[in-house]
PLY file of the C-alpha trace (Angstrom):
ply
format ascii 1.0
element vertex 78
property float x
property float y
property float z
element edge 77
property int vertex1
property int vertex2
end_header
-5.55 -20.94 -6.20
-8.89 -22.78 -6.42
-8.45 -23.79 -10.06
-4.94 -25.25 -9.70
-5.84 -27.07 -6.46
-3.53 -25.18 -4.10
-6.54 -24.05 -2.03
-9.09 -26.72 -1.15
-11.92 -25.53 1.10
-14.18 -28.13 2.70
-16.46 -25.75 4.63
-17.39 -22.06 4.53
-19.54 -21.05 7.49
-20.86 -17.46 7.34
-21.80 -15.37 10.40
-22.17 -11.72 11.45
-23.34 -10.38 8.11
-23.78 -6.60 7.87
-25.21 -4.78 4.84
-25.17 -0.98 4.61
-27.24 0.38 1.72
-26.33 3.80 0.33
-27.36 5.74 -2.75
-25.40 4.21 -5.63
-23.37 1.72 -3.58
-23.55 -0.80 -0.74
-21.03 -2.09 1.78
-21.27 -5.78 2.71
-19.26 -7.33 5.54
-19.39 -10.97 6.62
-17.34 -13.13 8.94
-16.52 -16.57 7.51
-15.11 -19.65 9.20
-12.92 -21.39 6.59
-11.95 -25.04 6.87
-9.76 -26.88 4.38
-6.19 -27.04 3.11
-3.69 -24.64 1.51
-0.58 -26.34 0.07
-1.39 -29.36 2.29
-1.46 -27.16 5.44
-4.68 -27.27 7.45
-6.85 -24.12 7.35
-9.12 -23.36 10.31
-9.47 -19.59 10.22
-12.06 -16.91 10.88
-11.88 -14.20 8.21
-13.78 -10.92 7.84
-14.59 -10.08 4.21
-15.72 -6.58 3.23
-16.90 -5.68 -0.27
-18.13 -2.40 -1.74
-20.71 -2.99 -4.48
-21.79 -0.41 -7.07
-23.98 -0.34 -10.15
-21.89 -0.21 -13.34
-22.69 2.06 -16.29
-24.21 -1.04 -17.95
-26.57 -1.43 -14.97
-25.04 -4.58 -13.43
-23.63 -4.95 -9.92
-19.87 -4.91 -9.61
-17.34 -5.03 -6.78
-15.39 -1.76 -6.69
-13.36 -2.48 -3.53
-12.67 -5.46 -1.30
-10.74 -6.48 1.76
-10.18 -9.63 3.81
-8.57 -9.94 7.24
-7.86 -12.91 9.50
-9.60 -12.51 12.87
-7.38 -13.55 15.75
-8.82 -14.46 19.14
-7.87 -12.34 22.11
-7.78 -13.83 25.57
-8.31 -11.29 28.30
-7.55 -12.33 31.87
-8.05 -10.49 35.11
0 1
1 2
2 3
3 4
4 5
5 6
6 7
7 8
8 9
9 10
10 11
11 12
12 13
13 14
14 15
15 16
16 17
17 18
18 19
19 20
20 21
21 22
22 23
23 24
24 25
25 26
26 27
27 28
28 29
29 30
30 31
31 32
32 33
33 34
34 35
35 36
36 37
37 38
38 39
39 40
40 41
41 42
42 43
43 44
44 45
45 46
46 47
47 48
48 49
49 50
50 51
51 52
52 53
53 54
54 55
55 56
56 57
57 58
58 59
59 60
60 61
61 62
62 63
63 64
64 65
65 66
66 67
67 68
68 69
69 70
70 71
71 72
72 73
73 74
74 75
75 76
76 77
């Protein structure tokens, strides 16, 4: 999507980063505010990305699992 120009991000603003270190793997979660365009539609979304990192047999870091979810605002009234 980036390479062919369908997705054009103008800003990526990270927040709420959490890193959980474990023996042999780590879980990283970060909330990102994305601004830009997708197929000429405006993007202004908050997304939570989660990645599980592990050390490969060659000794380099690799992503073994990943997930992304749009975070929707909830309005609670009394």
